[in-house]
N, C-alpha and C positions, 0 to 999 in steps of 0.2 A: 303827785304824792312825793313827799320829801324822803330822800334816802335815809335820813336820820330816824324817821319813824319806822321804816322798814327794818333797819338795823336793830332798833330797840325791841321790836316785836320778835325778831329772830333771837335776840339775847334772852328775852323772856321765855321763849319756847325752850331754849337750852336749859335755863334755870329750872323750869317746871318739869322737864322730861323725867327726871328720876321719880318724882311723885306721880306723874301721869302714868308711868310704866306700871307702878303698883296698882293703880286704879283701873286702867284700861286692859291690862294683861293681853295685849296683842302685839303684832309686829309693826303696825303702822301708828307711830306716835307723833303727835304734833304735826307740823307741816312736812316732815321728812320721815321716810321709812328708816329703820335702823341701819340699813345698808347705805342709804344716802347720808345718814348722819355721820357715819365714819368718814365718808369722803369730805363732808363739810368740815368736820373737825380737822382733818389733815390740811384742807385748803386754808382754814383760818389761821393755822399755826405754822404752815409750810412743812413741818415735820412733827410727827406725833408718835408717842410710844403706844404700843398695843395695850400694855398694862394700864397706862394712865387713862386711855379711852374707856376700857372696861371698868375701871374704878369710878370714873367721873359719872358714867351713865348707869352703873349698876348691872352691867352684863357679865355673864361668866366668861372666863378666859377661853373656854372651848368654843363658845358661840362666837366670840370675836375672832378666834382662829379660823373658823369656817367662813366668816365674812371676808377675812383677809385673803384666804385661798380663792374664794370666788372672785374677788376684785383683781387678784393677780392673774387668774386664768383669763379674765376679760381685759388684761393689760391696762387696768386703771390705776393700780398702785404698784410700788416696788417696796421691798423690805430689805433692810440691812441690819446687822448687829451693831449696837452702840460701840464706839471705840473705848468709852470709859468703862462699860460693863457689858460683857458679851451676852449676859442673860436678858438684856433689854433689846427688844425688837423695835426698830425705828421704821416708820412708814412715811413714804413720800408719794405724791401723785406723779404719774407719768404725764407726758404732754397730752395724751389721749384722756387721761383721768382728769386733768385740769380743764380741758375743753368740756368734757362731759359734766363736771361739777358746775362750771359756769353756766351751762345750759339749764341745770336744775335750779340754780339760784335765780336765773332770769325768769324761768317758768313760775316759780313759787312767788317771786316778787310781783310778777304780773297778776297772778291770782289774788295775792294779798291787796294790791292796789285796787283791783276791781271790787273786792269786798268792802274795803275801806272807803271807796268813793261813794258808797251809799250813805256814809255818815257826813254830817256837816263838819266844817272846820272846827267848831267849838267841841263837837262830840269827839273828833279825832284827838284834839288836845287833851280832853278829859280822859280818854282811853289811855293815851300814853302816860299821863300823870299817874293814873291808877296802876299801870304796869310798872312804872318806876318804883312806886311804893312796894309792890309785890317783890320785884327783883331785889330791892334793898333789904327787905326782910329775909328773903331766901339766901342771899349771899353771905 
């Protein structure tokens, strides 16, 4: 399975998450739980503000705050105040958090490859093209 295909599907998952959240109304959204999604967002950006995460995915600040505390207690993330604006809380992964997040990525990519391997090459290409249309519309 091409890494580009996996990355595109992950991107689609992130684009569709706010809509899926309204439809599904549960804590497990797309390929990642909301707690894993926070780690993935920090991983992809290297640093992420708590407020931008909450806004992007439509979570309340209090819910994001609880996730942050849980991840801090598990030594997965660290938080600091922005030097530019002390009201902004910046999140980074600890070494343990980075290792944990990479294991999530590996596991999910493996599961995705397994599911997609059931499709022919032309079906995979068609699926990615359809997802490209969706993400272009949603962006």
